[in-house]
N, C-alpha and C positions, 0 to 999 in steps of 0.2 A: 632774395635780392632786395636791397633797400631801394626807396624812391630815387635817391641820388645815383645809385648804381644803374638803375634803369635809364635815367637821363643820360648818363655817360655812355651807356650802350647805344642809346638812340643817336647820340651825337656821332659816335663812330659809324653807325649805320648810314648816317647822312653825309659822311665824308665824301668830297668830290673824287672822281676817278683819279688814280695815281697815288692816293694816300690811303693806307689801310683798306685796300679794296676787298680783302677777304671778309671784312665785316659787313659790307653793303648788302642789305636785304636779308641778313641772317640773324634773326633774333635769338637763336640758341635753342630752338625747340628740337626735340628728338626727331620730328618728322619733317624738318626743313628740306626743301627741294632746291635744286640748282637755280640760281637767279636768272630768269628770262623775262625781264620787265624793265620798263623805263618810268621815270618820275619827272614831271614838269609842273612848274607853277603856272596856273591859268587863272582866269576869272570869268564869271558869268553874272548876269544881272538878275536881281530880285526886286520887284517894285521900283525899278529904275536905279537901284543901288548896286554898285559893283561889289561882288563877293569873291574874295580870294579863295583859291583851292589848290590842293595838290592832286594831280591826275596821274594815276598809275595805269599803264597800258601793257598788256602782254606782248612780248617780242615774238612769241610763238603763236600758235593757233588760239584764238579766243573761244571760250566755251559757251558764249551766248548770254552769260549772266553778268550782272553788274551790282555793285554795292556802294551805297552812300554811307561813309563813316562819319558819325556825328560826335564831336568831341565832348568832353565833360566840362564842368564849371571852371576849370583852371584855364580854359581857352585854347585857341588854335595853336599858338606858338609852342606851348608846353606839350600839348597832346600830339602835335605833329611829330615831335621827337619821340614820344612814347609809342605811337602807332606806325611810324614810318616803315620799319623793317617788316612788321606784320602785313602791312598793305602791299609791300613789294612781294611778299610770299604769296598773297592772294592773287596778285596779278601774274606771278610766275606760274600759277596753276590755271590761268586762263580767264580769271575775272577781270573786268574793267572796274576800277575803284576811283571814287572821288571823295576827298576829305575836305569839306568846305569850312571856311571861317565864318560860320553863321552869325557870330556876334557882330560881323560887319553890317548886318541888316539892322541891328539895334543893340547898342551897348547895354550890358546888364545894369539895371536900375530898379531898386526895390520899390520905387514910387510908380513905376510903369510896368508892372508885372503883366497885365493883360496885353498891352501894346507890344511888349517884348515877345511874349509867347506867340502872338499872331505873326509877328515879323519872322521869328525863328522857324515857325511851322512852314511859312511860305518859302523861306530860303531852302528848307529841306525838300519841299516839293519841287522847287525850281531846279535844285541839284539833281533830283531824280529825273526830271524832264530833260536836263542837259545830258545825262548819261544815256537816256533812252534814244536820243537822236544820233548817238555814235554808231559808226559802222560796226557790225558784228554783235550788237546788243539786240536780243530778240524781244518782241512785245511781251509785256507782263513779267519780265525777268529782272527788274531792278528792285533790289531789296534795300530797306532802310536798316541801318545798324547804329545803335547808340549806347553810350556809356554814361551813367549817372545823369547829369542834366540833359545830355544828348539823348538818353533813352526816353525821357519825357517828351522831348521834341519829336523823336521818331514815332512814338505812340500817337501823339497829336496829329502828325502829318499822315500817318498810315490810315487813320480813321476819319480824316477830314472829308467832308462832302466833296465828291468828284475826284478823290484820290484814286489813282490807278494802281497803287502799291498793293501787292498781294502777299508780301512776306516782310517780316520785321524781326530783328533780333535785339533784345533789350538786356543790357548787363547793368546790374545795380540800379534798376529803374523803379521809380515810385511816382506818386502824384495821381492825377486823374485825367480822364479824357472828356472832350466836349460832349455835353448831353445831347447835342444834335447829330452825333455820329450815326451814320446809316447802319441799320441792322441787316443781316443776311448777306453781307459781302463775302467774297472768297478771299479772306485774309487769314494767314497763318502767322502765329507769333511764338517765338521762343524766348522765354524769360529766364535769365540766369542770376543767381544771387549767392552771396557767401553765406556760411552758416550763421555768422553774426556780422552786422555792418553798422558801424557807429554813425554813418552819415545817412544811409537809406535803410531803415530797419526792414527786416524781412516781412513784417506785417504790412508795410507800405507796398512792397512788391506784390504780395498776395492780394491786396486790395485792388491794385491796378489790374492784376490778372482777372479778377472778378468783373471789373468794369469793362474790360476788353471783351470778355465772353458775352456780357450783356449787350455789347455793341455788335455782336454777330461774328466775332473772330474765334478761330480755333486756337486755343492757347495751351502751350506746354511749358511747365515750370520745372526747372532743374536746379538743384543745389550744387555749389562748388565746394571742393574740399579746402576751404580757406576761411579765416576769420579776419574781417576788416574790409575797408572800402577801397584802399589803394592796393590792387593785386600785385603779387610778386610775379616773376617771369614765368614760373611753372604754371601759375593760374591763368595768366594771359595766353600761354600756349594752349591750355585746355579750352579757354573761351573761344579762340579762333578755330580749334579743331571741331568743337561742337557747332560753331557757326557753319563751317563747311558741310558737316554731316547733315545738319538741318536743311540747308539749301539743296543738297544733293538727294535728299530723301523725298523731296516734292516731286509730283508727277512730271514737271518740266525741268527737273533738277539738272545741275551742271554735270557734264561728263568730263572726267579728267582725274589727275592724281589727287587723292584725298589728303 
C-alpha cells in the first residue's frame, strides 16, 4: 500500500461517528479485534509548554499497561493519521495510549539540535508521567514506542537519568544515546528495522543497539520483511504485532488478546 493510500486509510479511520463507521479503528490487519476504545484530543505540560496529544482509552477492562507513541519526522498531524487506527487497536486490547505532538516542545531547527533533543526527550518523559497517573495504569508499565525520529527520542528518554521507563520499542531508529545514561537499569528494548532503509541505515540501528547495551539495557534486534523507510500496511501490522508480543513477554506483561 502506498503512502498516499495509508493516509487515505487513516483519514477514513478518523472519520467521526455516523460516517464510514466500519473503518474506525480498523487498520486492516489480519488480527484486528472489535473496537472497544475511545479517542480524545488532550494536552499536558512539559517545561511550562502545552503539548497536544491524542489519548486512547479502553472502553473495556484496562490491562494495566500504557504506551507513549512518538511520531516520526513528518510530525504529529501526518503521523496521527498514520497511527490512529493502530492506536485504537492497542486501546481495544486494554492498553492506554498517548500520542503526543512533541514538536510542540520545540520546533525542528537544525541550528538547535541539542536544545531540540532535550526538549523532545523531556516531552516524552512528561507524556509517560501523564500516562502513569491515569487510573488503571500499573507502576513501571508505561512503555515508550518510537518510529524514525521518534525512536531516537524514545531511546534518549528511556535511558535518561531518573527515567522510570522499563520498556521501549524502536522502529527504524538510529542515532546515539547520552553518554551519561545510567548502567545496570532494568530496561528492555525491542529494535525493529527493514532489510534496507534509505533514511536510517541498518548499521545505524545496530550501532544504537550497541550503545543501549553499553548503557545497561537488554536489547533485542529484529528484521522486518520489507525494504524502505515508509512501511506498507502489512509491515505496520507486523510492527504492532511484535510490539504487543514484546510487552506481553515481559514478567509484568499485559494480559489480554494478542
